[in-house]
C-alpha positions as protocol buffer text, in pm:
chain_id: "A"
residue {
  index: 1
  type: MET
  ca { x: -1971 y: 2737 z: -2134 }
}
residue {
  index: 2
  type: ASP
  ca { x: -1596 y: 2738 z: -2199 }
}
residue {
  index: 3
  type: SER
  ca { x: -1458 y: 2580 z: -2514 }
}
residue {
  index: 4
  type: PRO
  ca { x: -1219 y: 2283 z: -2472 }
}
residue {
  index: 5
  type: THR
  ca { x: -922 y: 2511 z: -2533 }
}
residue {
  index: 6
  type: ALA
  ca { x: -1028 y: 2795 z: -2302 }
}
residue {
  index: 7
  type: GLN
  ca { x: -801 y: 2856 z: -2005 }
}
residue {
  index: 8
  type: PRO
  ca { x: -961 y: 2933 z: -1668 }
}
residue {
  index: 9
  type: SER
  ca { x: -665 y: 3148 z: -1560 }
}
residue {
  index: 10
  type: ALA
  ca { x: -320 y: 3262 z: -1663 }
}
residue {
  index: 11
  type: LEU
  ca { x: -177 y: 2951 z: -1497 }
}
residue {
  index: 12
  type: ARG
  ca { x: -137 y: 2684 z: -1764 }
}
residue {
  index: 13
  type: GLY
  ca { x: 94 y: 2422 z: -1902 }
}
residue {
  index: 14
  type: ARG
  ca { x: 260 y: 2441 z: -2242 }
}
residue {
  index: 15
  type: TRP
  ca { x: 98 y: 2394 z: -2581 }
}
residue {
  index: 16
  type: LEU
  ca { x: 220 y: 2132 z: -2827 }
}
residue {
  index: 17
  type: ASP
  ca { x: 417 y: 2394 z: -3022 }
}
residue {
  index: 18
  type: GLU
  ca { x: 594 y: 2500 z: -2698 }
}
residue {
  index: 19
  type: LEU
  ca { x: 730 y: 2147 z: -2649 }
}
residue {
  index: 20
  type: PRO
  ca { x: 999 y: 2087 z: -2914 }
}
residue {
  index: 21
  type: VAL
  ca { x: 1226 y: 1783 z: -2908 }
}
residue {
  index: 22
  type: GLY
  ca { x: 1511 y: 1850 z: -2667 }
}
residue {
  index: 23
  type: PHE
  ca { x: 1314 y: 2090 z: -2444 }
}
residue {
  index: 24
  type: ARG
  ca { x: 1427 y: 2036 z: -2083 }
}
residue {
  index: 25
  type: ILE
  ca { x: 1296 y: 2168 z: -1756 }
}
residue {
  index: 26
  type: ARG
  ca { x: 1388 y: 2123 z: -1391 }
}
residue {
  index: 27
  type: HIS
  ca { x: 1058 y: 2159 z: -1210 }
}
residue {
  index: 28
  type: ALA
  ca { x: 1062 y: 2403 z: -919 }
}
residue {
  index: 29
  type: MET
  ca { x: 808 y: 2216 z: -708 }
}
residue {
  index: 30
  type: THR
  ca { x: 943 y: 1939 z: -482 }
}
residue {
  index: 31
  type: ARG
  ca { x: 771 y: 1712 z: -232 }
}
residue {
  index: 32
  type: THR
  ca { x: 879 y: 1525 z: 80 }
}
residue {
  index: 33
  type: VAL
  ca { x: 716 y: 1182 z: 99 }
}
residue {
  index: 34
  type: THR
  ca { x: 552 y: 1103 z: 432 }
}
residue {
  index: 35
  type: GLU
  ca { x: 462 y: 777 z: 600 }
}
residue {
  index: 36
  type: SER
  ca { x: 98 y: 879 z: 568 }
}
residue {
  index: 37
  type: ASP
  ca { x: 135 y: 921 z: 187 }
}
residue {
  index: 38
  type: ASN
  ca { x: 273 y: 570 z: 155 }
}
residue {
  index: 39
  type: VAL
  ca { x: 26 y: 396 z: 386 }
}
residue {
  index: 40
  type: MET
  ca { x: -277 y: 574 z: 240 }
}
residue {
  index: 41
  type: PHE
  ca { x: -180 y: 514 z: -124 }
}
residue {
  index: 42
  type: THR
  ca { x: -91 y: 151 z: -57 }
}
residue {
  index: 43
  type: CYS
  ca { x: -421 y: 84 z: 121 }
}
residue {
  index: 44
  type: MET
  ca { x: -628 y: 278 z: -135 }
}
residue {
  index: 45
  type: SER
  ca { x: -474 y: 76 z: -418 }
}
residue {
  index: 46
  type: MET
  ca { x: -551 y: -250 z: -233 }
}
residue {
  index: 47
  type: ASN
  ca { x: -183 y: -351 z: -222 }
}
residue {
  index: 48
  type: PRO
  ca { x: -119 y: -567 z: 88 }
}
residue {
  index: 49
  type: GLN
  ca { x: 259 y: -585 z: 27 }
}
residue {
  index: 50
  type: PRO
  ca { x: 419 y: -590 z: 376 }
}
residue {
  index: 51
  type: LEU
  ca { x: 730 y: -418 z: 238 }
}
residue {
  index: 52
  type: HIS
  ca { x: 516 y: -100 z: 229 }
}
residue {
  index: 53
  type: LEU
  ca { x: 304 y: -152 z: 542 }
}
residue {
  index: 54
  type: ASP
  ca { x: 482 y: -371 z: 799 }
}
residue {
  index: 55
  type: GLU
  ca { x: 789 y: -218 z: 965 }
}
residue {
  index: 56
  type: GLU
  ca { x: 881 y: -546 z: 1136 }
}
residue {
  index: 57
  type: PHE
  ca { x: 873 y: -734 z: 806 }
}
residue {
  index: 58
  type: ALA
  ca { x: 1055 y: -458 z: 616 }
}
residue {
  index: 59
  type: SER
  ca { x: 1328 y: -431 z: 880 }
}
residue {
  index: 60
  type: GLY
  ca { x: 1432 y: -788 z: 788 }
}
residue {
  index: 61
  type: THR
  ca { x: 1474 y: -706 z: 418 }
}
residue {
  index: 62
  type: GLU
  ca { x: 1777 y: -568 z: 236 }
}
residue {
  index: 63
  type: PHE
  ca { x: 1624 y: -220 z: 276 }
}
residue {
  index: 64
  type: GLY
  ca { x: 1599 y: -237 z: 656 }
}
residue {
  index: 65
  type: GLN
  ca { x: 1282 y: -28 z: 656 }
}
residue {
  index: 66
  type: ARG
  ca { x: 954 y: 18 z: 471 }
}
residue {
  index: 67
  type: VAL
  ca { x: 983 y: 119 z: 106 }
}
residue {
  index: 68
  type: VAL
  ca { x: 745 y: 371 z: -49 }
}
residue {
  index: 69
  type: ASN
  ca { x: 505 y: 214 z: -299 }
}
residue {
  index: 70
  type: SER
  ca { x: 666 y: 256 z: -642 }
}
residue {
  index: 71
  type: LEU
  ca { x: 335 y: 346 z: -807 }
}
residue {
  index: 72
  type: PHE
  ca { x: 298 y: 636 z: -563 }
}
residue {
  index: 73
  type: THR
  ca { x: 648 y: 746 z: -662 }
}
residue {
  index: 74
  type: LEU
  ca { x: 554 y: 733 z: -1031 }
}
residue {
  index: 75
  type: ALA
  ca { x: 233 y: 930 z: -971 }
}
residue {
  index: 76
  type: LEU
  ca { x: 420 y: 1189 z: -765 }
}
residue {
  index: 77
  type: VAL
  ca { x: 689 y: 1239 z: -1028 }
}
residue {
  index: 78
  type: VAL
  ca { x: 434 y: 1288 z: -1307 }
}
residue {
  index: 79
  type: GLY
  ca { x: 225 y: 1511 z: -1080 }
}
residue {
  index: 80
  type: LEU
  ca { x: 519 y: 1737 z: -998 }
}
residue {
  index: 81
  type: SER
  ca { x: 555 y: 1806 z: -1372 }
}
residue {
  index: 82
  type: VAL
  ca { x: 192 y: 1903 z: -1440 }
}
residue {
  index: 83
  type: ALA
  ca { x: 201 y: 2273 z: -1349 }
}
residue {
  index: 84
  type: ASP
  ca { x: 494 y: 2339 z: -1583 }
}
residue {
  index: 85
  type: LEU
  ca { x: 390 y: 2114 z: -1872 }
}
residue {
  index: 86
  type: THR
  ca { x: 34 y: 1991 z: -1906 }
}
residue {
  index: 87
  type: LEU
  ca { x: -197 y: 2192 z: -1678 }
}
residue {
  index: 88
  type: GLY
  ca { x: -504 y: 2254 z: -1895 }
}
residue {
  index: 89
  type: THR
  ca { x: -316 y: 2181 z: -2218 }
}
residue {
  index: 90
  type: THR
  ca { x: -330 y: 1803 z: -2227 }
}
residue {
  index: 91
  type: VAL
  ca { x: -612 y: 1603 z: -2380 }
}
residue {
  index: 92
  type: ALA
  ca { x: -514 y: 1260 z: -2248 }
}
residue {
  index: 93
  type: ASN
  ca { x: -234 y: 1055 z: -2103 }
}
residue {
  index: 94
  type: LEU
  ca { x: -172 y: 789 z: -2371 }
}
residue {
  index: 95
  type: GLY
  ca { x: 54 y: 561 z: -2172 }
}
residue {
  index: 96
  type: PHE
  ca { x: 402 y: 479 z: -2059 }
}
residue {
  index: 97
  type: THR
  ca { x: 660 y: 304 z: -2276 }
}
residue {
  index: 98
  type: LYS
  ca { x: 923 y: 274 z: -2002 }
}
residue {
  index: 99
  type: VAL
  ca { x: 917 y: 292 z: -1624 }
}
residue {
  index: 100
  type: ASP
  ca { x: 1225 y: 207 z: -1416 }
}
residue {
  index: 101
  type: PHE
  ca { x: 1285 y: 242 z: -1043 }
}
residue {
  index: 102
  type: PRO
  ca { x: 1667 y: 250 z: -999 }
}
residue {
  index: 103
  type: HIS
  ca { x: 1660 y: 336 z: -625 }
}
residue {
  index: 104
  type: PRO
  ca { x: 1391 y: 294 z: -360 }
}
residue {
  index: 105
  type: VAL
  ca { x: 1211 y: 585 z: -194 }
}
residue {
  index: 106
  type: PHE
  ca { x: 1179 y: 594 z: 185 }
}
residue {
  index: 107
  type: HIS
  ca { x: 962 y: 799 z: 421 }
}
residue {
  index: 108
  type: GLY
  ca { x: 1121 y: 1142 z: 452 }
}
residue {
  index: 109
  type: ASP
  ca { x: 1281 y: 1148 z: 106 }
}
residue {
  index: 110
  type: THR
  ca { x: 1230 y: 1470 z: -89 }
}
residue {
  index: 111
  type: ILE
  ca { x: 1161 y: 1421 z: -458 }
}
residue {
  index: 112
  type: ARG
  ca { x: 1248 y: 1662 z: -738 }
}
residue {
  index: 113
  type: VAL
  ca { x: 1181 y: 1612 z: -1110 }
}
residue {
  index: 114
  type: GLU
  ca { x: 1342 y: 1696 z: -1442 }
}
residue {
  index: 115
  type: THR
  ca { x: 1165 y: 1644 z: -1775 }
}
residue {
  index: 116
  type: GLU
  ca { x: 1290 y: 1625 z: -2132 }
}
residue {
  index: 117
  type: VAL
  ca { x: 1080 y: 1612 z: -2450 }
}
residue {
  index: 118
  type: LEU
  ca { x: 1195 y: 1307 z: -2649 }
}
residue {
  index: 119
  type: ALA
  ca { x: 946 y: 1338 z: -2937 }
}
residue {
  index: 120
  type: SER
  ca { x: 679 y: 1584 z: -3048 }
}
residue {
  index: 121
  type: ARG
  ca { x: 457 y: 1572 z: -3355 }
}
residue {
  index: 122
  type: PRO
  ca { x: 119 y: 1691 z: -3476 }
}
residue {
  index: 123
  type: SER
  ca { x: -157 y: 1431 z: -3481 }
}
residue {
  index: 124
  type: SER
  ca { x: -251 y: 1302 z: -3825 }
}
residue {
  index: 125
  type: SER
  ca { x: -612 y: 1241 z: -3716 }
}
residue {
  index: 126
  type: ARG
  ca { x: -679 y: 1521 z: -3466 }
}
residue {
  index: 127
  type: PRO
  ca { x: -631 y: 1875 z: -3600 }
}
residue {
  index: 128
  type: GLY
  ca { x: -495 y: 2115 z: -3339 }
}
residue {
  index: 129
  type: GLN
  ca { x: -348 y: 1835 z: -3129 }
}
residue {
  index: 130
  type: GLY
  ca { x: -36 y: 1625 z: -3122 }
}
residue {
  index: 131
  type: ILE
  ca { x: 161 y: 1361 z: -2935 }
}
residue {
  index: 132
  type: VAL
  ca { x: 450 y: 1446 z: -2705 }
}
residue {
  index: 133
  type: THR
  ca { x: 681 y: 1192 z: -2544 }
}
residue {
  index: 134
  type: PHE
  ca { x: 812 y: 1313 z: -2210 }
}
residue {
  index: 135
  type: ARG
  ca { x: 1095 y: 1157 z: -2009 }
}
residue {
  index: 136
  type: HIS
  ca { x: 1037 y: 1233 z: -1642 }
}
residue {
  index: 137
  type: VAL
  ca { x: 1326 y: 1162 z: -1407 }
}
residue {
  index: 138
  type: GLY
  ca { x: 1268 y: 1178 z: -1033 }
}
residue {
  index: 139
  type: TYR
  ca { x: 1556 y: 1228 z: -790 }
}
residue {
  index: 140
  type: ASN
  ca { x: 1580 y: 1205 z: -414 }
}
residue {
  index: 141
  type: GLN
  ca { x: 1763 y: 1459 z: -197 }
}
residue {
  index: 142
  type: ARG
  ca { x: 2090 y: 1269 z: -251 }
}
residue {
  index: 143
  type: GLY
  ca { x: 2062 y: 1313 z: -629 }
}
residue {
  index: 144
  type: GLU
  ca { x: 1985 y: 944 z: -686 }
}
residue {
  index: 145
  type: GLU
  ca { x: 1741 y: 860 z: -964 }
}
residue {
  index: 146
  type: VAL
  ca { x: 1432 y: 702 z: -810 }
}
residue {
  index: 147
  type: VAL
  ca { x: 1219 y: 676 z: -1125 }
}
residue {
  index: 148
  type: VAL
  ca { x: 1268 y: 719 z: -1499 }
}
residue {
  index: 149
  type: ALA
  ca { x: 942 y: 723 z: -1695 }
}
residue {
  index: 150
  type: ASP
  ca { x: 878 y: 778 z: -2065 }
}
residue {
  index: 151
  type: ARG
  ca { x: 521 y: 896 z: -2115 }
}
residue {
  index: 152
  type: ASN
  ca { x: 313 y: 978 z: -2423 }
}
residue {
  index: 153
  type: ALA
  ca { x: 52 y: 1251 z: -2394 }
}
residue {
  index: 154
  type: LEU
  ca { x: -198 y: 1392 z: -2640 }
}
residue {
  index: 155
  type: MET
  ca { x: -151 y: 1769 z: -2620 }
}
residue {
  index: 156
  type: ARG
  ca { x: -342 y: 2069 z: -2753 }
}
residue {
  index: 157
  type: ALA
  ca { x: -169 y: 2309 z: -2992 }
}
residue {
  index: 158
  type: THR
  ca { x: -190 y: 2684 z: -2932 }
}
residue {
  index: 159
  type: PRO
  ca { x: -553 y: 2786 z: -2995 }
}
residue {
  index: 160
  type: ALA
  ca { x: -625 y: 2999 z: -3299 }
}
residue {
  index: 161
  type: PRO
  ca { x: -693 y: 3364 z: -3208 }
}
């Protein structure tokens, strides 16, 4: 059986020591949000908010149309960062200290993500691991920020040879 630090393939995120404060990356993967994404996520999360599900209701709001569920937007933005940052190298997501949604997301918007490392330190109680604070910023195709999220993750350090 593989050890907790074994990598199943060459595709992996970055180790703790590859994530210094100030490290920035513009993630190559983008994603266009569909109506199906929004309706499925909203229903699966048991959120009956008509702003996400009812076009007639939403057309009478300041947005004039349905708005994509903000928690889907948050999940998408973090997800778009995984391949470049944490794929197989994270131990746990420790939480979010800030989440803002400056602009709404609508069906058909294409989301891209940039990430910066705000803090990075070895764990005092877990040898070979450490805590990294990421700031993920999601943008729509017009360059508007749609989410800004500061996230703490417990990361593995480079395994000993």
